[in-house]
C-alpha positions as CSV (number, residue, x, y, z in Angstrom):
1,X,8.8,37.9,22.0
2,X,5.6,36.0,21.4
3,X,4.6,35.8,17.7
4,X,1.5,34.1,16.4
5,X,0.5,33.1,12.9
6,X,-2.0,36.0,12.8
7,X,0.9,38.5,13.3
8,X,2.7,37.0,10.3
9,X,-0.5,37.3,8.3
10,X,-0.9,40.9,9.4
11,X,2.6,41.9,8.3
12,X,2.2,40.2,4.9
13,X,-1.3,41.7,4.3
14,X,0.0,45.3,5.1
15,X,3.0,44.8,2.8
16,X,0.8,43.4,0.0
17,X,-1.9,46.1,0.2
18,X,0.2,49.1,1.2
19,X,-2.3,50.4,3.8
20,X,-3.9,49.5,7.1
21,X,-7.4,50.0,5.8
22,X,-6.9,47.6,2.8
23,X,-5.1,45.1,5.0
24,X,-8.0,45.2,7.5
25,X,-10.4,44.3,4.7
26,X,-8.3,41.4,3.6
27,X,-8.0,40.1,7.1
28,X,-11.7,40.7,7.8
29,X,-11.0,42.8,10.9
30,X,-11.5,46.5,11.7
31,X,-8.8,49.0,11.0
32,X,-8.7,49.9,14.8
33,X,-8.2,46.3,15.7
34,X,-5.4,46.0,13.2
35,X,-3.7,49.1,14.5
36,X,-3.7,47.7,18.0
37,X,-2.3,44.5,16.8
38,X,0.6,46.2,15.0
39,X,1.3,48.3,18.1
40,X,1.3,45.1,20.2
41,X,3.8,43.4,17.8
42,X,6.1,46.5,17.9
43,X,6.0,46.6,21.6
44,X,7.0,43.0,21.9
45,X,9.8,43.4,19.3
46,X,11.0,46.7,20.8
47,X,11.4,48.1,17.3
48,X,9.3,49.8,14.7
49,X,8.1,47.6,11.9
50,X,6.9,50.3,9.5
51,X,8.1,53.6,8.2
52,X,5.5,56.1,9.5
53,X,3.8,58.7,7.3
54,X,4.8,56.8,4.1
55,X,2.3,56.1,1.3
56,X,2.0,53.4,0.5
57,X,2.9,52.1,4.0
58,X,6.4,50.7,3.9
59,X,8.2,48.1,6.1
60,X,11.2,49.1,8.1
61,X,14.3,46.9,8.0
62,X,13.0,45.0,11.0
63,X,9.6,44.7,9.3
64,X,11.2,43.2,6.2
65,X,12.9,40.6,8.4
66,X,9.5,39.7,9.8
67,X,8.0,39.6,6.3
68,X,10.8,37.2,5.2
69,X,9.8,34.9,8.1
70,X,6.1,35.2,7.2
71,X,6.7,34.3,3.5
72,X,8.6,31.2,4.6
73,X,6.4,30.0,7.3
74,X,2.8,30.8,6.1
75,X,3.0,28.6,2.9
76,X,4.3,25.7,5.1
77,X,1.4,26.2,7.5
78,X,-1.1,26.3,4.6
79,X,0.4,23.1,3.1
80,X,0.1,21.4,6.5
81,X,-3.5,22.6,6.9
82,X,-4.3,21.2,3.4
83,X,-2.6,17.9,4.3
84,X,-4.6,17.5,7.5
85,X,-7.8,18.4,5.7
86,X,-7.0,15.7,3.2
87,X,-6.4,13.2,6.0
88,X,-9.7,14.1,7.6
89,X,-11.7,13.7,4.4
90,X,-9.8,10.5,3.4
91,X,-8.3,12.0,0.2
92,X,-4.7,11.6,1.3
93,X,-2.8,9.2,3.4
94,X,-0.1,6.5,3.4
95,X,-0.5,3.0,1.9
96,X,2.6,0.9,2.5
97,X,2.0,-2.8,1.6
98,X,3.7,-6.0,2.6
99,X,2.9,-9.3,0.7
100,X,3.2,-12.8,2.2
101,X,1.9,-14.3,-1.0
102,X,4.8,-14.3,-3.5
103,X,2.7,-14.8,-6.6
104,X,0.4,-12.0,-5.6
105,X,2.7,-9.4,-7.2
106,X,1.3,-10.5,-10.6
107,X,-2.2,-9.3,-9.9
108,X,-1.4,-6.5,-7.4
109,X,0.5,-4.2,-9.8
110,X,-2.5,-3.7,-12.1
111,X,-4.7,-3.1,-9.1
112,X,-2.2,-0.4,-7.8
113,X,-2.1,1.3,-11.2
114,X,-5.9,1.7,-11.2
115,X,-5.8,2.8,-7.6
116,X,-3.2,5.4,-8.3
117,X,-5.3,7.0,-11.0
118,X,-8.2,7.5,-8.5
119,X,-6.1,8.4,-5.4
120,X,-3.0,10.4,-6.7
121,X,-2.4,11.9,-3.3
122,X,-2.0,8.6,-1.4
123,X,1.6,7.6,-0.8
124,X,1.9,4.0,-2.2
125,X,4.8,1.8,-1.5
126,X,5.6,-1.9,-1.4
127,X,7.9,-2.6,1.5
128,X,10.6,-5.2,0.7
129,X,12.1,-7.6,3.3
130,X,8.9,-7.9,5.4
131,X,7.4,-11.1,3.8
132,X,8.1,-13.1,6.9
133,X,7.4,-10.5,9.5
134,X,4.5,-8.7,7.8
135,X,1.8,-8.9,10.5
136,X,4.1,-7.7,13.3
137,X,5.2,-4.8,11.0
138,X,1.5,-3.9,10.5
139,X,0.9,-3.7,14.3
140,X,4.1,-1.5,14.6
141,X,2.6,0.8,11.9
142,X,5.6,0.1,9.6
143,X,3.1,-1.0,6.9
144,X,-0.6,-0.3,6.5
145,X,-1.8,-3.4,4.6
146,X,-0.7,-7.0,4.4
147,X,-1.8,-9.5,1.7
148,X,-1.9,-12.9,3.4
149,X,-3.6,-16.3,3.2
150,X,-3.1,-16.9,6.9
151,X,-5.4,-14.9,9.1
152,X,-4.6,-14.7,12.8
153,X,-6.6,-13.6,15.8
154,X,-4.8,-10.3,16.5
155,X,-6.2,-7.4,18.5
156,X,-7.2,-4.3,16.6
157,X,-6.5,-6.1,13.3
158,X,-9.1,-6.8,10.6
159,X,-8.7,-9.6,8.0
160,X,-10.9,-8.8,5.0
161,X,-11.5,-11.6,2.5
162,X,-10.4,-11.0,-1.1
163,X,-11.0,-14.2,-3.0
164,X,-10.7,-18.0,-2.9
165,X,-8.2,-20.0,-4.9
166,X,-7.1,-23.6,-5.4
167,X,-3.5,-24.7,-5.0
168,X,-3.0,-26.8,-8.2
169,X,-0.4,-29.5,-9.0
170,X,1.6,-29.0,-12.2
171,X,3.8,-31.5,-14.0
172,X,5.2,-32.3,-17.4
173,X,2.7,-34.0,-19.7
174,X,5.1,-36.9,-19.9
175,X,5.5,-37.3,-16.1
176,X,4.0,-40.5,-14.6
177,X,1.8,-38.4,-12.2
178,X,0.2,-36.8,-15.2
179,X,-1.8,-40.0,-15.6
180,X,-3.5,-39.6,-12.2
181,X,-6.8,-37.9,-11.7
182,X,-5.7,-36.2,-8.5
183,X,-2.5,-36.0,-6.5
184,X,-2.0,-37.2,-2.9
185,X,0.7,-36.2,-0.4
186,X,2.5,-39.5,-0.9
187,X,3.0,-38.8,-4.6
188,X,5.5,-36.1,-3.8
189,X,8.0,-38.6,-2.2
190,X,11.0,-38.9,-4.5
191,X,10.0,-35.8,-6.5
192,X,11.8,-32.4,-6.9
193,X,9.4,-29.8,-5.8
194,X,9.9,-26.4,-7.4
195,X,8.5,-23.5,-5.4
196,X,8.8,-19.7,-5.1
197,X,11.6,-18.5,-2.7
198,X,9.2,-18.5,0.3
199,X,9.5,-20.1,3.7
200,X,7.6,-23.4,4.0
201,X,5.2,-21.9,6.5
202,X,3.9,-19.6,3.7
203,X,3.6,-22.4,1.0
204,X,0.2,-24.0,0.7
205,X,1.6,-27.3,-0.5
206,X,3.5,-27.7,2.8
207,X,1.0,-26.2,5.2
208,X,-2.1,-27.9,3.7
209,X,-0.7,-31.2,2.4
210,X,2.8,-32.3,3.0
211,X,3.5,-31.2,6.6
212,X,0.3,-32.7,8.0
213,X,1.0,-36.0,6.1
214,X,4.7,-35.9,7.3
215,X,5.8,-36.3,3.7
216,X,9.1,-34.8,2.5
217,X,9.9,-34.4,-1.3
218,X,13.3,-35.6,-2.5
219,X,14.4,-32.0,-3.0
220,X,13.0,-28.5,-3.0
221,X,14.2,-26.0,-5.6
222,X,13.3,-22.3,-5.2
223,X,12.7,-20.2,-8.3
224,X,11.7,-16.5,-8.4
225,X,9.6,-16.3,-11.6
226,X,6.4,-18.2,-12.5
227,X,7.5,-18.5,-16.2
228,X,10.8,-20.2,-15.1
229,X,9.0,-22.6,-12.8
230,X,6.8,-23.7,-15.7
231,X,9.7,-24.0,-18.0
232,X,11.5,-26.3,-15.6
233,X,8.3,-28.3,-15.0
234,X,7.8,-28.7,-18.8
235,X,11.4,-29.9,-19.0
236,X,10.7,-32.6,-16.4
237,X,13.1,-31.0,-13.9
238,X,10.5,-31.3,-11.2
239,X,6.9,-30.7,-10.2
240,X,5.2,-27.7,-8.7
241,X,2.1,-26.4,-7.0
242,X,0.8,-23.0,-8.0
243,X,-2.5,-21.0,-7.4
244,X,-5.1,-21.7,-10.0
245,X,-5.3,-18.0,-10.9
246,X,-1.6,-17.9,-11.7
247,X,-2.0,-20.8,-14.1
248,X,-5.0,-18.9,-15.7
249,X,-2.6,-16.0,-16.6
250,X,0.0,-18.1,-18.5
251,X,-0.1,-19.1,-22.2
252,X,-1.6,-22.5,-22.8
253,X,0.9,-25.2,-23.4
254,X,0.7,-28.9,-24.1
255,X,4.0,-29.5,-22.4
256,X,2.6,-29.6,-18.8
257,X,-0.7,-30.5,-17.2
258,X,-2.6,-29.6,-14.0
259,X,-4.2,-31.8,-11.4
260,X,-6.2,-31.3,-8.2
261,X,-4.5,-31.9,-4.9
262,X,-6.4,-34.6,-3.0
263,X,-9.6,-36.2,-4.2
264,X,-11.8,-33.2,-3.4
265,X,-9.2,-30.5,-4.1
266,X,-7.9,-27.8,-1.7
267,X,-9.4,-24.3,-1.4
268,X,-7.6,-21.4,0.2
269,X,-8.6,-17.8,0.8
270,X,-6.6,-14.7,0.4
271,X,-7.1,-11.7,2.8
272,X,-5.9,-8.2,3.3
273,X,-5.0,-7.4,6.9
274,X,-5.3,-3.8,8.1
275,X,-5.4,-2.0,11.4
276,X,-9.0,-1.8,12.5
277,X,-8.9,2.0,12.7
278,X,-7.8,2.1,9.0
279,X,-10.1,-0.5,7.5
280,X,-13.0,2.0,6.8
281,X,-10.8,4.7,5.3
282,X,-12.2,5.5,1.8
283,X,-9.0,4.8,-0.1
284,X,-8.5,1.5,1.7
285,X,-12.0,0.3,0.9
286,X,-11.5,1.3,-2.7
287,X,-8.3,-0.7,-3.0
288,X,-10.1,-3.8,-1.6
289,X,-12.9,-3.3,-4.2
290,X,-10.3,-3.1,-7.0
291,X,-8.5,-6.2,-5.8
292,X,-11.8,-8.2,-5.8
293,X,-12.6,-7.0,-9.3
294,X,-9.2,-8.1,-10.5
295,X,-9.7,-11.5,-8.8
296,X,-13.0,-11.9,-10.7
297,X,-11.2,-11.3,-14.0
298,X,-8.5,-13.8,-13.1
299,X,-11.1,-16.5,-12.1
300,X,-13.1,-16.0,-15.4
301,X,-10.0,-16.2,-17.6
302,X,-9.7,-19.5,-19.5
303,X,-7.3,-22.0,-17.9
304,X,-3.9,-21.8,-19.4
305,X,-3.1,-25.5,-19.1
306,X,-5.0,-28.7,-19.5
């Protein structure tokens, strides 16, 4: 037996309207064509689907079984067609995100909330456990967007700039290094460096300053929350290096101070990495615009420390 979607639509239309002529109008075909179609279905099934000479036209027991199938299957087909139409027009899709920048959670959540209001049919998720394997996960299509400050030359992968930031030294106001105008790599010798719980390969203070200078701090202490890092720094339990935009978000305090790294300061750039085929999708482009707008707000905010 070879059933097609049109056969299911035919059975449902006849049941709903109660006559061949009315069903033909609904299906936009002639009554003769509809009669031939019904006959063909019955020949395939080997049973009658309608009780003949009944008004309105009624389904037989076999016809009701086919109607049950039609009422289950046709809504699923319609939903699938709508989903595919949304994908073609860019209104729906999947946006699973991995973040290599630990502090980026603090600006990403407001961005995602604004994004959700404009794109309610896009499936948004932040994938945990991928911070150190994010770009390979992007290529395997396990995630759709990676926030990273380390662009790589990867095939079929786009790195779109978001904003520039400055890794900034933070110490207690009473710390001896607070008297310096800027901080050199050598200044970290003998210090406890407080960082986010991120591999050294993802920390600017190591990749841009300490590792090239072959300088090792006395100890490295990893802390999850920015507020706790600043609390420990203010208590003279160590020093830290945080993005300038993170420091602009915190409440001003006289207990700690900020200084540039190196005489000229360090500048880093944050990117979003996407598969090249997805970069131009409308919702992806909108997310990038929202992220840049949020970055402008962060950069215009008054500094939280002196």
